[in-house]
N, C-alpha and C positions, 0 to 999 in steps of 0.2 A: 416119352417126354421130349420134345424137338431140342437140337442143339443150339444153344445161344450164338449169334453173332460174335465173332471177335474181331475186335478192329486192329489192324495193321498198325505195329508200333514203327515209328522213324524219328529215331530221338533228336531232339533240338537242344541245344546246349545254352546256357546264359550263365553269366557271372555277375554279380553286384555285391559291394561290399564285402568282398573275398569269399561269399558263398557262391557255390556251384548248383546250378540245378538242371535236372535234364528232364524235360516234356515229351514224351513218347506222344504222345496224342494233338500236338500243337496243328497237325496239319488238316484237323478237324474244322478250324476256322474257315477254310477256305469253302465259301458255300456255293460257289460257281463251278465246284469240282466234281464232275460224275462220280467219283470215289466217295466223297463225303454223302451225298444224295442216296447214294446206292446202301451205305452204311446207315445211314437214319430210316429209310424204307425197310432196310433189313431189321433193324431193332422193333420196328412198327409191326412188322408181320409177325415177329416173334412173340410180341406183347399180344397182339391178337389171338394167336395160336394157345397161348399160355391162359388167355382167359375165357379161353372160347366154354368151357365147362360152368361160366357163370352167366353165359348169355341168358338163360331163364332167369335169372335173378335180374340180371339188370334189366330185363323187359319188366320183370314185376316191379322193380325201384321205380322205373322211368314212367308207368304205369299209374302209381301211388301217387308219382309228383304231379303227372297230370291233373288224378282224380282230386287231390287238394285245390288245384287252381282256377279261381273262379275266372275262364277263359276270355269271357265277354267281360270285361271290368273298364272303370272310367276312374280318374283321379278327382281330387277334390278342385272345383274352378279357383283359380287365382284372380282375383280383379284388377286390371291396371286401367285407371280413369274407367270409360264406358265400356271396356270389354271383360268378358270372363274366360280365361284360357285354361285349357284343362286336353288333356291325352286320355286315348281311350285304347284299348286290345281287342281285337276280334278272334274267336275262336278259329285256331288253325292257322292264325296268322302269326309271325314271329317277332314282329315289330310293331312300334306305336304309331298310332294316328293322332295328328297332332290336331286341335280344333278349338274354335271358339266362339262366342255367342257375344252380340250386341246388345246392349241396352238392360237384358234380363235373363236369367236362366232359361225362361220359357221362349226367347227367341228362336228362330233357326239356326242349325249349327252349320259353321263353314268351316271346312277343313284345310286348313292352310299347308299342311304336308303329311304325305301318307309316306312313311318308311318303305312298307311294304311295297310298293311300288317302284321307290328308288332301288330297293335290293334285288329287284328279282333278278338280275344278272349276274349276281354276285355271292360267291361263298361267304364271304365275309363283309359284313356292312355295320357302321357305326357313325352317328350324328355327333360331332363336337359342337361347332357353336350352334347355337339356336337364340335368335335373338331380334326382336321384332323391333321397327323405328319406332321413334317418340310418336308419330303423328298415326302409327298403327297400318301404314299402307304398303311398307315394303318388309319383307323378311330375308334377314343374312343366316346363312346354315352351312356347315361345313360337314364332309363326308371323309370317311378314311374307308375302304375297301380292301385291305389286305393286313391291317391288323398293326402295321410300321407307326402308327400316331402323325403321319403326316397328312394333313387335312386339306380338302381341297376346298373354297372357299364361294360359295356362290350367294346370288341375290332372286329374291322373287318378287315380283308385282304383286300384291296379293286382291288389287281391284281386277286385275286382268287374268290370274292367275296362271301367269307363265313365269319362267325364269328370265332376267336379264341376261345380255350376251356373256358379260364377265365370268371368267373362272380366274380365282387365286389361287395356285398352286403352292405346297409347301407351308402352308398355315398352321400354327400352334392352337392352344385352346382358350386364349384371350382374346376380345374384341370388345370394341365401343361403339357407339352411335353419339355423333355430335347432335346438338339440338335443330339443324337447319336441315334433317332428315335426307342429309345428301352426304355429306361428309362422313366416312367412317376410320376408325383406327384398327389395324389388325397388327400382329407379329408373326414374323416368318423365322425357319429354324438354319442354322448353317449346317455343316457337312456334319458335325459332330451330335446333329439333332437337337443342340442348343436354342432355344427361342434369343435371339440375341439384336433383332432389330426391328424397329418399329414403323410402320408403314400408313401413310394417309391417302387414302385412295374416294376420289369422288365419282358417284354412280354415274353410269354411263359413259365411263371415259377409260381408255386402254390400261389395264393393270402396269405395263411396262412403263406407264408415265408415272407411277405412284412416288410420291415427295416420301424420301427416306427421312425420316423425323429424328430419330437418333438409332446411334448402333453402340452396343455394349463389348468394349474390348476385352474384358477380364473374362478369361473362359470360368471362371467359378461363379459367375452369377447369372442367372436366369433372368428374363423380362417378361412382365405381363401387363394389361391392359385393363381397365374396367370403370366404368362409370359410376359415382355415387348415387345412393336411392335417392338424396334429394334433387337428380339430373342438373345439380349445378355445375358440377368439375368432372372432368376427365384424369384419373389417375394412372399413371404409369409407375410400376413398382419395378425395382431390381434388387435382387436378393440372391445371396448364397446362401449355405447350411447356418451362416452364424451371424451374418451381416444384412444390412438392407439400406435402402435409399429410396426416397420418393420425388416424384415432381408432380405439378398439378396443372391443368389447363381449363380457362373458363369454356363451360361446353358450347355457350353460345359462340364463341369465336375458336372455330376450330384451326383456324389458318395462325392462330397465334402462336408462342414460345410457350412450352413447359416451364415452370418455375421451380425451382430446388424448393423440398420442405426443410430437408436438414441433409448436408453431405455425409457420406456413408465413413463411418467410424468403425475400423475392425473390431468385431466381437458385440457391437451395440445393432439389436434389431428393430425396428418400429415398422407400425403401418397405421394408416389415416383413416376417419371418417369424418364425414362432414354432416353438421347441422347449423343452420344460421350463419353466423357471423363467425363460428369458431369451426376449427380442427380439431377432433379427438384423436388422440395418439399414445396407442398400446407400446411400451417400450420395455425392456429389459435394462437399460441404463442404470444401474446401481441398483438394479431389482431383478434380481435371477427369476423369481416365479411372475415379471413383468408387474406396471402398475398402469394408472391411467393419467393422461395431462391432456391439457388443451391448449390451444394456442388460436392468437386471432388470425382470421385467410389472410389479412393484409401483410403479415410478418410471420409466419408459423414457423420460425428459425427455433433452434433450441433454447436460445436466450430468453425466448418470450414463453416459455414450457412453463404453464401453472398446473400444481398436483391437484386433481379430481379422487382418485382411489389411490391410497398408498400402498405401498409393497406389502405383501403380508408369507409370512414364509409357507403357513400351513394352506393357502388358497393360490391356486395359479390361474390367472386371467388369458385364456385362451382364444379371447376374440371380442370385439366389439361391434353392434350394430345400431346406427344412428336411427331414430324416427324422429318428427319435427317436436313431439313432446316428451320424450323418454330414450333410456339407452336400452338395450339389452344385451347383459352381459353374460357371455359364455366363460365357464370356470370348472375346474377339477379341485374338489374337496373332499379328501380322505378315499382317494381312489376312484371317484367317481365323477360322472359328468354333472352340472348343475346349471339351470339358467337365471339370472337374477334380472328385476327389472327394476331400473334405477330412474324416480321422476326428475325433474329438472330441480325440485328442491333439495334433492340427495336424499329423499327416501329410498329403503331398498327392500326388495321383499322376492324371496325364490319359489320359483313355480314347486310345489309339493308334489312329490313322488311317494310311493307305497312302497315298492318292492324293493330287496336286499341287492338285486341285480338288476341293473336297467342299461338303457340306452336313451339318450333326449336329446336333442338340438333344435336349433331353427330351420323351419320350412319354408315354404314361397309366400316370403313378404314383399311385394311391389310396389305397395302404398308408400309413401314416405309420410303423408298428411294421415294418419290413421292411430285409431286408440286401440285397435288389437293386433295383437301380435299372434301369427300362426306358428305353431310347434311340433314337432314330431317324436312321439316316443314308440319306444316297445321294450321288450325283456326278452329272457328265453323262451318264455311261456306265454307273452301277449302279444299277437300279431300288432304287426307295423300300424300305428293310430296317428291321427292327424287331429290335431286342438287348435281353437280358436280361444285364446285368453284376453277377456276384455280388462284392459290395464285400470281402468276407473275403477270398476267394479270389483274387481278381483275375481272374477269368476270365469270359469271355464266352459267350453261347449265343445263336445267331441262330433267332429265333421264325419270322419269316416274311420271305422278299424277294418284293414285289410280283411275280407273273408276269406277265412282256411276251410273247404269243405269237409265235412267228417271230422276236424279236430276240436276235442273237446279239453280245455288248456286246464279243467281241474284234475286232471291225469298226470299232470306234472309240477314241478316247483324247482326252485332256483333257491343257491345259498351260497355262502363265499367262507372259505377257510382260509389258514395263511399255514406256508412251509418257513422254515428257518433255514438261510442261505450260508455256507462255511463262515461268513465273516458275521453272521448273527442279523442279519436284515431280514426281518417280516416279509414275505414277496404274496400278494394274494393271489388265490385261485377261486374263480367264479367257475361254480357247476350248474348244471341244466340235467334235470334226470327225471324218468318216470316214478312216480311215487311207487314205492316198496322195491326200486331197482336196489337198494343198499341194504334190503334188511335180510336177507339170507346168505350171505357171507360175499367174498369178492365180485366183483361185476366186471364188465368189459368196458373199457374206458377209452376215450378220445382223447388226447391232451393237443389243445392247440397253441401256437405259440407268435411271436414275432420278434419284438424287442430292438427296433432300432429307429432312428430318424425322429425319436420324440411322439411317436403316432400310437396311439392308444387302442386295445381293444376290447372296447366295450362291448357287451354282450348284449346284442339284440337279437330278435326274432328271424329265424331262416326256416321258412316251410319245408324245405328240402330235409332239413336235419331230422323232421318228426320220424321219417323213415327208420331213422338210426336211433331214436330216443323210443319207438316204440317197440324197436327189438330189444329192450333193456338196455343199451348203449349210453353210459354215461357221457354226457360231452364238459369237458374242464378246460377252462383256459387258464394259463399261464401268464399273470402280468408281470412280466420279466423286468430287469432293468435294461435300459435302452431305449424302453417305450416312455409314455409320457403320462402314464396314469398316475403317478402321486408327484405330478409336477415336474419341472425343469431340470432338478437335482436327480431324479430318477432316469432322465435321459442321458445326464451327464457322466452318472456311474456307472454307465454302460455302453461307452463309445471312446474311443481314441485308445488309450493305454488301459482302458477299465473293462474292454468289449468282452473280456472271459466271464465278467459277471454276469453277463446275458445267457452264457451256457450253463454255468454253476447255478445260478437260479432255478432254470429249466431243468436241470437235473434234481435239484432240491424238492423242485414241484412235483416231480415223479415219484421220488421216495417217500415223500409224505402222502401220495395217494396210496401206496403200497404198503409203507409201514402203517397207516392208520386201517388198514384191511378193506380199501376199496375196492382194491384189484391186485393182481400179480402180472409179472413180466409177459406171463403167456396169454395173459388175457389184455393186454396194453397195446396200444397205438398212438401214434404222434402224427403231427401233421402242420406244415408251415410253408408259406409263398415268398418267393423272392428272399427279401432279406431274412423271412423266417425260414425259407431253404438253406440259407446259411447256416442259422440256429438247428435245422435238422441235420445238415452234413457235419457240423463240429460234435453236436451233441452224438451221433452215432460212432464217430470215433471215438470219442471219449468214454462213452458207456454203452457198448450195442449191445447189454446183457438186458436193460431195462424195457426194451421194446418188442412186442412180437412182429410188429409192422411198423414202415414209416411211410407218409406220401410227402414227398419233397416237389413243391410245386416251382416251375420255373427259378432254380435256386441260384443263387449268388454263393457260389462256392470256389472259382477260381479266383482266389481274391488278390494274390501278389499279381500276377498275369493281367487282370484287366486292370489294376489301379497303376501299374508301370506303364499302361500304354493310354498316352493323352489324346489320341484321337478317336476313343471310343466314346460314345453318348454317356454323359455324366462323370467320368472318371474324375476330372478336375475339380468340380464341384465338389465331388466325392471324399476328398481329403480332407474335408472339414469336417465328416463322419468317422471316418475310417483312420484317418493321419496317410501321412504322404511317405510310400515305402522307396522314395528316392532320397530319405533320411535315414539312416542307418538303425538307429533305436526301432522306429516304425516298422522297417522291413523287418528286422528278426522279429519282433511282437505278432507282425500278422503272419509271419509264415508258420508261427508256432500254432495258430489255430485253422488256417485256410482249410478247409474240408478236402480240396484236392490234394494240397501237398503232404497231407498228413493221413492218406488212406495207406491203411497196413494190410499185412496177411493174418486177417482176424475172422469170426463169424459175425456178420453183420447180420440184423435185421432182415424178414422180408421187405424189400422195399419196391415202389414205384416214383419213377421220377418223369416229370413232363417236361416239356421244353414248347418254345413257339419260335417256329423257324424266322418269322418277322420280328423278333422281340427288338425293340429297339432299346431296353433297359436291361434286361438280362440276356447278352446275345446266346444264341441256340447252343453255341458251341462250349457251355460252361457245363451244362447239365449233360452234354454228349461226353466232353472228355471225363467227365467225373464218373459217368457210368463205363466209359470203356476201362477206366484205370480200377474202379471198384470190380468190373467182372474177371479183369485178370488177376486179382489179387486176393478178392475175400478166400475165406475157407469155408467149407460147409456144404449144405445145398440148399441153402435158402434162395427164393426167389428173387431175380432182380429186372425190373421192367423199366425200359426207356420208352416214353411216348411223345414224339414230336409231333405237335401240330404244323402241319406243312404250309395252312394257308391262315394262320391266325400269329399274334403277337402276345404280348406280357399278361394280358388278359382274357386268353384263353379264346375261345369261339363266341362268336355272337349270336343273337336269335334266339329266343326263351327255348323252345323245344330242343334245339342243340344244346343247350346249357344243362337243360336235363339230361339231356343222355351221359354226358359229361360228367356230371355229378353221380347218374347212376354208376357208370362204369367204375368210378372211383369207391362209391360206397361198396359195390361189390367186391373191388379188390380188397378192403378193409375187413368185411364181414366174413369172405373167404378165410383169410389168415387168422381171423379169432374163432371162426368154427361155426359160425352164425351164419349158415346155409340156405335156411329157407324165406 
């Protein structure tokens, strides 16, 4: 076996609140250092060598993923005025081709953007903004070519088929057209990668002359801008993790002033939708699971808010979409997503779902004046499906189910069980498995988790996972606290000084699967990414005996160091999720679970840790430092691999075929560790 790399130790001491810490690998933060690059490349070489005996398995898995994919495929067209917009993919091409037809689906196709042409000279390529002007003559689009999530905004004259001269650098994900088809609004990022400024640009002018409309000074707040579906207003949102504020502008008057909806109030969140002469406002003011209010457009301040849907302890309102004659309400009930249609008379009805575990959400709804609601549905066994729901007749039409070649859903099933946390809380676990996989003793199980920011891990269909399911691997999802599955309180009970509930919930889920005879530690793997990587790190420190193998994707593991560095992206805003370690109680609590600070001399599971050199969310050095410390301190001979993508960011590689290769690599690691090498 090759010898693993060993990172040099250069101790760096720090003291806060009377507590001294020594960080031997702080030097790995210097991404411009040749020594850092050499170390990361040495780890990559070691990983490649250690995985060499799985190359045939990787190729098999890759071939399976490609074979299940309908490589020439087209999305369901979405109508806007006289145009039908859609994307399609061609065999052998990594990226989407954006198209439209005018007047009829039988009309001649017009290609408005071919991502494959733009990506030819780049190892990484991703489109951010993609927005056509109200008159359908100009396309605004933005591109990222290194994974750093800093986008260059461009404009394309669709009638001439060529880009305009101006390019605007360092933009973020939000954008809005005004109704004059010439004036646009976009956000730019600061040195900490925070969208903090709103600019106004007129097509055909020098971007250096763009007007700064607003700048947010509070580092905890992110800015975004979008246009209401009605086309009447442009909304500017300012949001921290727990507080929000909105301003609105008449889209017919782009040079006008943005007017306030309601000034920010600490720990009060709200968002805004428009319909007719009213704004609809979803808010958690005196409503932990949110309620729905409305107010006149002429004065939408809180003093004029009237209740539309009251607060319900058992129902979380997660979103509101307004159409001319109805509202589409996204909710969570009993740990599952629900879409409810509400008429202007107040009648409500849920879109029916038959399966016990699933994912549902709104699709591409571009028309405001519509009696049809497009939604998307999938489950662990049902491929991604697009439906059109007739609001008046209460009927639905399946527009398309993604074709998964060679896949037979009748061979698989889903179910949900519960684990009991140490404090008595019931924690849901969703299961997807091949029929019969649990009938003959312990199975091989992959347990996934996240548990932060109120984000829910709803179980939808993932074609790549069929390769695991067909080999008898049971895929389980632990819906731990810190996520949003069971409403806002579920999130609140897994953040701040309750964060360790996330980890003990996950451990309880693992123990439930073992105690019920579903699996054994030798047949058990776990995975999580980003904040889910924190979960992996904390759990392996607390209970390394539970799993045979762990994959931690771009893991947030150096919690104290990152949360004490205000120059890093996200840090100040993240204090409202994790706490501010400049305060002594938070410092000691965070130190008690920070994976990097709690590595010990013990037997850890086989581990694959991934990083992205250009990652603006979790800096590459967090997984790098953690890997170095684990390699130095762990006992036993279990495998530890660090794989750093030297040309991508938080989301990994771009391009569907490269993503297949990445998935095949990770699946091969899991299967090898679990002894499933065929």
